[in-house]
N, C-alpha and C positions, 0 to 999 in steps of 0.2 A: 484584528477583529474587534469591533465595537461591542461593549457590554450594555449599550443603551437598549431599553425595551423596544420591541417592534410593535408600533401602534397601527400598522397598516391593516385595514379591514376591520378595525374595531369601531364600535359605536355605542352610544349610551342607550340602553333599552328604554322604550316607552313604558310608563306605568301601566300595570295590568288592570283591566276592568273586572267586574264581576266579584268584587269583595263582599263579604258578609258583615264586615265591621268598618268603622271609620278609620281611614288612613291619614297620615300626616299630609300626603299629597292631595287629599280632599280640600285642604286649606291653602294650597299653593297658588291658586289662581289659574291653573292649567286645565288639561283635559278632564282630570278627575273632579276638579271643582265644578266644571260645567256639567258633568254627568250627575253630580250630587244635586245641583240646583234643578236640572231638567227632569230628573227621575223622581226626586223625593219632595222638593219644595214647590215648584211651580204648579204641578197638578193639584195641590191642595188649595192654593190661594190665587189661582190665575184670575186676573182681571185686566182691563185695558191699561191701567196705570202701571201695574207690576210687570206686565208682559213686555214693556219697553226695556226693562233691565238697565235703566240708567242708574247713576249713582245717587239719584234723588227722585222724588215724585213731585210733579208739578200739577196743581189742581186749583180749582176755584171753590171757595167756601161760601155757604149761604150767608146772608146778612146776620150780623150779631157779633158779640164779643167772643174771642177765641179762648178756649180752655186747653191747656197743654200740660201733659204730665209724663214722667218717665219713671221706670222702676226696673230693678234687676232681681232675678229669682234664682236662688241657690239651694232649693229645698232638697233634703235627703231623707228617705229614698225618693228617687225620681217619680215613682208610681206609688200611690197609696189609696186606701178605700175612698171612693167618691171622686177621685181626680188624679191629676199628675201635674208635673211642672209646666206642661203645655197649656192646659186650660187655666191653670192658676195664673200664668203670665198674662194671658189675654184678659181674663176677668179682673185681675188686680188692677191693670192699667185702665181698663174701661171704667171700673168703679171709681178710681181716683178722679177721672175726668167727670163722671156723672155726679160726684158729690158737690160740684159747683153748680148743679142744676143744668149742666150742658147736655146736649145730645151727642154722644160719642160717634165719630164718623170714620176716622182713619187711624191705622196703627203702622208702626215700623217694628220689625223683629230682628234682633241680633242674636245669633246662636254661637256659643262657644262650646265646641265639641271636643271630648277627650279621645285621643287615639285609642282604638279598640272598642269603642261604643258599638254594640250590635246595631246594624242598620234596621233590624226589625223593631228594636226599641225606639229608635229615632222615628220610624214610620208611625208607630202607635202614638207617640207624643205629638207629631205633626198632625195626625188625624184628630187628636183632641183639640189642638189649636184651631183647626179648620172648623170643627163643629161649634166651638165656643165663639169664634168670630161670626159665624153664621147666626147663631142664636142672639148675639149681641147687636147684630145689624151693622157691623163695622167691616171695613176692607183693609187687608194688609197690602200696603202699596209700595213699600221699600224695605230693604233689610240688608243683612251682612252675615257672613259665616266665617268663623275662624276655627282652626284645629290646634290643640295644644298637645304636648307630649303626655304619655301615660303618667298618671299621678298629678297632672296639672289642674284637674278639676274632678268633681264627682260625677263623671259621665257627661253632664252638660250643664251649662248655665244659660239663662235666657234673659235678654234685655228687651223690654217693650216700651215704646213711646206712643202716646196717643194724643189725638187732636179732636176737639168737639166744639160746638157752637152753643153759647148760652143764649136762650131766648130773651127777647126784650122784656124788661120789667122784673127779671129774676136777678137777685143779688143776695147771695148767701155768704155768711161769714161766721167764723167761730167767735168773733168779737161783737156779735149782734144780740146776744142773749139778754133778756130782761127779767127782773123778778116777776114771778107768777107764771112764767112759761112752763109748759109741760115737756117732759123728756120721755121719748119713746125709743124702743128698740124693735127691729123688724122681725125678730125670731130668737130661737134658742142660741145661747152663746157657747163659745169654747169648742165647738164641734170640730173645726178644722185642725186646731192645734192638737187635740187629743186623738184625732184620726191618724195624724202623722206619728205621734208619739206611741200610740198603741202598736203600730207596726214596728217601729224602731225598737221598742222595749219588749216585743213579743207578748203583749197582754192579750188575753182572751176573755170575751164577754158573751153573754147569751145572744146579743145582737151585735153586728159589726158597727162600730162608730164610723159614720161617713163624713167626709169633708163637706162643708157647706158651700164650696166654691161655686159661684154663679155671677152672672152679669146683672147689675142692678139698675140699668138705664130705664127699663120699662117701669119698674117699681117707683123710681124717682119721678118719672113723668106723671104717673097716677097720683102720687103724693102732692106734687105741685098743683095739680088740677083741683084737688080736694082741699088743700090748705095753702092758699096763695100767700098767707102771711108767714110761711115757713122761714125760720130764722137761720138754721144751720143744719148741715148734714156732714156725717163723717162715717167711713167704714172702719170699724175697730179692728185693725189688723194687729201688727206687732204691739205688744203691751195690752191688748184687749180693751174691754169696756172701761176699765179703770183709767187707762191712759187717755182715752178719748174724752171722758168726762172731766178729767183734770185739765186737759188742754182747753176745753170749752170754758171752764171756770176761770182759768188764769187769763185767757184772752179777753174775756168780757168783764173781768173783775167782779164776779158775782159768786155766790155759793150755789151748790147743787146738793139736794138731799135725795137719796135713793132708798127705796124699800127693797130689802134683799128678797123678800118673799114674792115680789112682783117680777123679778128678773127671770125670764123663761130659761130653763136648763133641763136637758134630757137626763133621765136617771142614769143611763150608762155612761154618759159624759161626766156626770158628777162623781160616779164611782171611780172612773179612771183618774180624775183629778185627785180624789182622796187617796188612792193607792200611791200615786206619785208625789203626794204632798204639795199639790199645786192649787192655787186659788183660781177658780174658773173666771173670775173677773179680770184676771191678768193674762188669760190665754187668748191666742190669736183667732180671729174669724176671717173668712174670705168671701162670705156671701150674705153679710148682714150690714145694716146701717143703723146709726143712731141719729134721731131727728129731734130738733127742738122747735116747738110751735107755740104760738100764743094759746093761752088756756082755753079761749073760746073756740079754737079750731081743733082741739085735742080729739074730740069724739069723731069729727069728720076725718081727721088724719088716721086715726086708728082703724076706722071702717075701711078706708081706702087701702091701707096696708093689708088688712086681713082678707080683703077681696082678691088680692093678687096671690098667685101660687107661691111666691117667694116670701110672703108676709103673713101666712096663715097663723103663726104663733106670736104675732106682734103684741106688744103690751106697753102700757104707760108705766114707767118704772120710777118716776120721781118728778121733782119740780125745781125750778130755779128760785133762789131766795136772795134777799138783800141782807146786808150786814155781815156777811162772811166771805169777803172777796178772795177768790182763788181756792176756796176750801170745798172739798167734796166729802160728804158724810153718808154713812150707810147705817140704816136701822136694821138690825138683825132680827131673826125669827124670835129671839128671846126678848126683844124690845130694847136691846142695848144699842146705843149709837156709837159708832167708831169712825175714825177718819179713814177715808179710802184714798190713799196716797198713790203716787206713781210707784210702779214696781222697782225694787232695787236690783240692778244688774239684769242679766239675761237668763230667764227661766228656761226657755225652750229654744235652743240654737237650731238654726237651719230649718225653719218650718215654713218659709216662704221665699 
């Protein structure tokens, strides 16, 4: 009599549907993968290009130079006051494209999902991405989904890549600043970083600090129309305003002087920074821009920013100077001038 197992009549069961959480099989390329895409992703972003479900999107771009950018988002927690990793991913890449003066058009989305992530959370985040893409006027045309074991990531990571077209005659660069230029910021700084940190650290204030995550393409278009001599744009994300100004100064081999009292800052954001011992000039933003324009266009640029809902708190915060190549200085409220250098190390981990 043989001791070999009897496999007659045995079969490998099909993966079960109807899960409430992400399963490893959702990333295996089989039935559950198709269900995840069909039930959760396609209804949010359906368009003619994405509906083909090819491994790439093929499209024709309008005339002009192409701007392309990619970014990966690993923020924790996934959801925070004023936003979540979904709209952050869309807006972050849209803004990187827009800072060249381009009109953002198309996005790709790559999702890395952790086994056990509640599908309800995934749906909320995909809903945020859908609304952000609609508001930014961009289409999600291709993407990818992977699933990793429990503990392989903090719920989910998101990669987005974006393509836009730069209009004729627009050429912006961090290396184009000239002495006498005005430096502007489109609104209050440090709100995003402190919104994330207030939740992470359990801080409580009279009003909730909201992330400023927003798509800036429309604001950029208005600014370009008002100030055609615009030199450079940058969204001050990781490293905050201080990093952006230093990058400008070093690229153009000029100096930049900033008036601390002119930099817009919400009182509750300032209080959170003080409690945590952080300099708001080094804290990340996700819905603000820094612009450098010729002095003669500063008033028009400021008016254009303030006329837009995302630029109501815009301000001229400083000027470009000669004779101090690569140096950024800050005049404090006490009239003392100090060097505003690049931040040392990582102040706020996992905020974008």
